[in-house]
Every structure is written in C-alpha cells, then in structure tokens.
C-alpha positions in Angstrom: 13.4 -7.8 -13.6 10.8 -5.0 -13.6 9.5 -6.2 -10.3 12.9 -6.0 -8.8 13.4 -2.4 -10.0 10.0 -1.4 -8.7 10.8 -2.9 -5.3 14.1 -1.1 -5.2 12.4 2.3 -6.0 9.7 1.8 -3.5 12.0 0.5 -0.7 14.3 3.5 -1.3 11.4 5.9 -0.9 10.4 4.3 2.4 13.8 3.1 3.5 13.5 3.9 7.2 10.2 1.9 7.5 10.7 -0.8 4.8 12.7 -3.3 6.9 10.0 -3.3 9.6 7.1 -4.1 7.3 5.5 -7.5 6.8 5.7 -9.1 3.4 1.9 -8.5 2.8 2.4 -4.8 3.6 5.4 -4.6 1.2 3.3 -6.3 -1.5 0.5 -3.8 -1.0 2.9 -0.9 -1.3 4.5 -2.4 -4.4 1.2 -3.0 -6.1 0.0 0.5 -5.2 3.2 1.9 -6.7 2.9 -0.1 -9.9 -0.8 0.7 -10.4 -0.9 4.2 -8.9 -3.9 3.2 -6.8 -5.3 -0.1 -5.3 -8.7 -1.3 -4.1 -9.1 -3.6 -1.1 -10.6 -6.3 -3.3 -7.7 -6.2 -5.8 -5.2 -6.8 -3.0 -7.3 -9.5 -1.5 -7.4 -11.4 -4.8 -3.7 -10.9 -5.4 -2.8 -12.2 -1.9 -5.4 -14.9 -1.8 -6.8 -13.5 1.5 -10.1 -12.2 2.6 -11.2 -8.6 2.3 -11.2 -8.2 6.1 -7.5 -9.2 6.3 -6.7 -6.9 3.5 -8.5 -4.0 5.2 -6.3 -4.6 8.3 -3.2 -4.4 6.1 -4.4 -1.1 4.5 -5.3 0.3 7.9 -1.9 -0.4 9.3 -0.2 1.2 6.3 -2.5 4.3 6.7 -1.5 4.5 10.4 2.2 4.3 9.5 1.7 7.2 7.1 2.5 5.3 3.9 -0.9 5.1 2.2 -4.0 7.4 2.0 -7.5 6.2 1.6 -9.5 8.0 -1.1 -13.3 7.7 -0.5 -16.4 9.8 -0.6 -17.8 8.1 2.6 -16.6 5.6 5.1 -18.6 2.8 3.3 -17.8 3.9 -0.3 -17.5 0.7 -2.4 -15.3 2.6 -4.9 -12.7 3.6 -2.3 -9.0 3.0 -3.1 -5.6 3.7 -1.6 -2.7 5.7 -2.9 0.8 6.2 -1.8 1.6 9.2 0.3 4.6 11.0 -1.0 7.6 10.6 1.4 8.2 13.5 3.6 11.3 15.5 2.7 13.8 16.3 5.4 14.7 20.0 5.7 
C-alpha cells in the first residue's frame, strides 16, 4: 500500500515525463524518493543488475532533468543521486 502511495506521489510530480520512462528508471526515482538519496551500488543490488547498467540509468535520468548527482569529484566513491524538485510553471 505504501509503495502504491509513493508511486502516485512521484508520478504526479513528474507526470509529463512519467509515462515515457522505463520501469528501471521509475524504480530508481521511487527508491530515491523513498530514501531521499540513492547510490549506484544500492540501485544495482535492488535491480539485480551491474553497476555499469545502473550508471546508465542514472545518467539518463540526469539528462532528463529528474535527478542530480552529488559528488566531490567525478570518481567520488561516495557519490549519490537526489531528486531535482519539479519546475513550477509560472
């Protein structure tokens, strides 16, 4: 039940993009929403995929303006991703 509510909250925040996202991308967004931040390794373990595949998911979501990477350097092992707040229409 809680997962359904979280999915509804997240999908309403990104309604215009939500339908065009792949299921792994939606999962990444939902987990980031639930945990406030998410590391590449955490998503890889959750999805049962490799770290490289997970990086591609995060990179795609960054390019779409949904997630932001927080890191001190490009190779920071403690980097993580957070949700960008949806842009408000004026």
